[in-house]
N, C-alpha and C positions, 0 to 999 in steps of 0.2 A: 194565356201562354206567355212565357217570358220572351223578351226580345231575342230574335235569332241573330246569329252572326251573319256576315256576308255569305259565307259558304252555306249556312243553313237556309238562307233565302234562295240561293242558287239551286240547292237540292229540292226545295219546295217547288220552285218553278219547273224543274225537270220532272218531278213527280206528278205535278198537275198536268203537264203535257202528256205524259205517259198514261195517266188515268183517262184523259179525254180520248186518246187514241184507242185504248182498250174498249171504251164504251161506244165508240163510233164505228159500228160494224159496216154501215153504209158510207158514212162520212159525208163529204160535201158534194153538192151537185154542180158547183161552179168552178171546179178545179180542172184546168185543161189536161194536166198530167194524169189525174185519176180517170178522166174521160177516155184518154187514149188507152190506159190499162184495162178499163172495163169493156170497151167496145160499145157499139151502138145500143144494143139491148140492155146491157148493164147500166149504161148512162141514163137511159130512159127510166129504168127502175130506180136509180139514185134520185133523179129529178122528181119522180112521183113520191118517193119516200120523204124527201125534204118538203115537198108540197103538203103532204099529209101531216108532217110534223108542224109546219107553220099554221095549217088550218086548225089543228088541235090546240095550238098555242092561243090563237085568236079566240076560239070558242071558250077555252078555259078562263082566259082573262075576262071575258064577258060574263061568264057564269059566276065567277068569284067576285065580280064587282070591283075589279082592280082599276084604279084611276090611272089616267095617262101619266101623271106626274110621279106615280109610285114605282120608281125604278127598281127598288129592292124586290118587291113582290113580282114585278114583271120579269126580272132576271131569274128569280127562283122558278117561275113557270117555264121560261126558256130552257133552263138547265134540266128541269124535271122531264120535259118532253124530248129534249135531245137525248137524254139517257134512255128513256122509254123506247124511242124509235131507233136509236143508234144512228141518227142522221142529223145533219145540220151544217150550215156554212159557218163563216167566221163568227157571227153573232151568237149562234147557239153554242158553238164550241167554246167561245170565250166565257159565256155565261156558265157553262158547265165547269170550266176551270175556276172561275171566281167562286162559285158555290162550293166546289171541292176545297179550295183554300180556306174559305170562310168556315166550313165545317171542321177543318183542322186547326182553326184559330190562328192561322198565319195572318199577320197584319203588321203594318198597314198594307192594304191592297186597294187597287182601283180597277173598275171595269171601264175601259176607255175605248175611244174610237177616233178616227180622223175626221176633222170637220169638213174636209174638202173631197173626201172619197169614201167609198163604202168598205170599211174594214174595221173590225173590232178585235180587242186583245186585252190582256191584263197587265197591270204594272204592280210590282211588289216593292215594298220598302220606300214609298214616297210619302213622307209625312205631309199632313194636310196643309201645312204652312209653306211647303216647298213648291212654289209656283213661279211661272214666268222666268225672270232672269235668274232667280235663285235655283230653279230647276235646271236651267242651262249650265250653271256652274257646278252642279252636283250630279251629272248624268252617270258617273261611275257608281253611285250608290243605289240607283234605281234599277231594278231587274225587270226585263221584258219577259213575259210569258205569253207566247203566241202559239196556241195549239194548232191553229189552222195551217201555219207554215212550219210548225215544229221548231220554233226559234226560242231560245232562252239565252240570257246573258245580260251583262250591263247594257243599259240603253245607249251608252256612249259607243258601243260596238255596232250600232245599227243606225247609221246616218239617215237612212230612208224613213225612219220614224222621227220626223221633224217635230220637235216639241212645240213649236209655234202653231202647229196644226192639230195637236192632240186635244180632244175634248174629253172631259171626265164625266161619265154617266153615274157612277156610284163609288163611294169611298167608305172603307171600313178601317177604323183605328180605335184602339183602346176599347174594343168590344162594342163600339157604336157604329152603326151604319148611317152614313150621311148622304 
């Protein structure tokens, strides 16, 4: 796929969030807002569905012999099961977004998380050499795609996504997954 413009990356991020939302019929089990909307019985159902999703993920990873360090194959299983069950928290939802963007050949993309708390998301248009201080200086070019919170836009618009605390799980650029 040819390089996208900034607007093209923004559209891809919005499209990925929309795709995840359409496939997450149950959605997350750890969202207080969703819990209030569902009620007690609905929330128990969501919790059980996410638990079943995660159990199937674990079993599938074992059956396929996926090694702990194989983040690409792990991400694909998370995405596959999130889509199958229509349920998952931020990890499953971000894996589904990453898988979707990867299938659309949008790159560069990162499956990312915070090192100090439990939250995962996708970054778009971060070249592999753009790290640490160089990343801080170029936050306007990196696009956040966070389907769990339905947030998209330049990373510079989201100061709560402190780049010093972001860990990169998986990177795809030039058709190569690293």
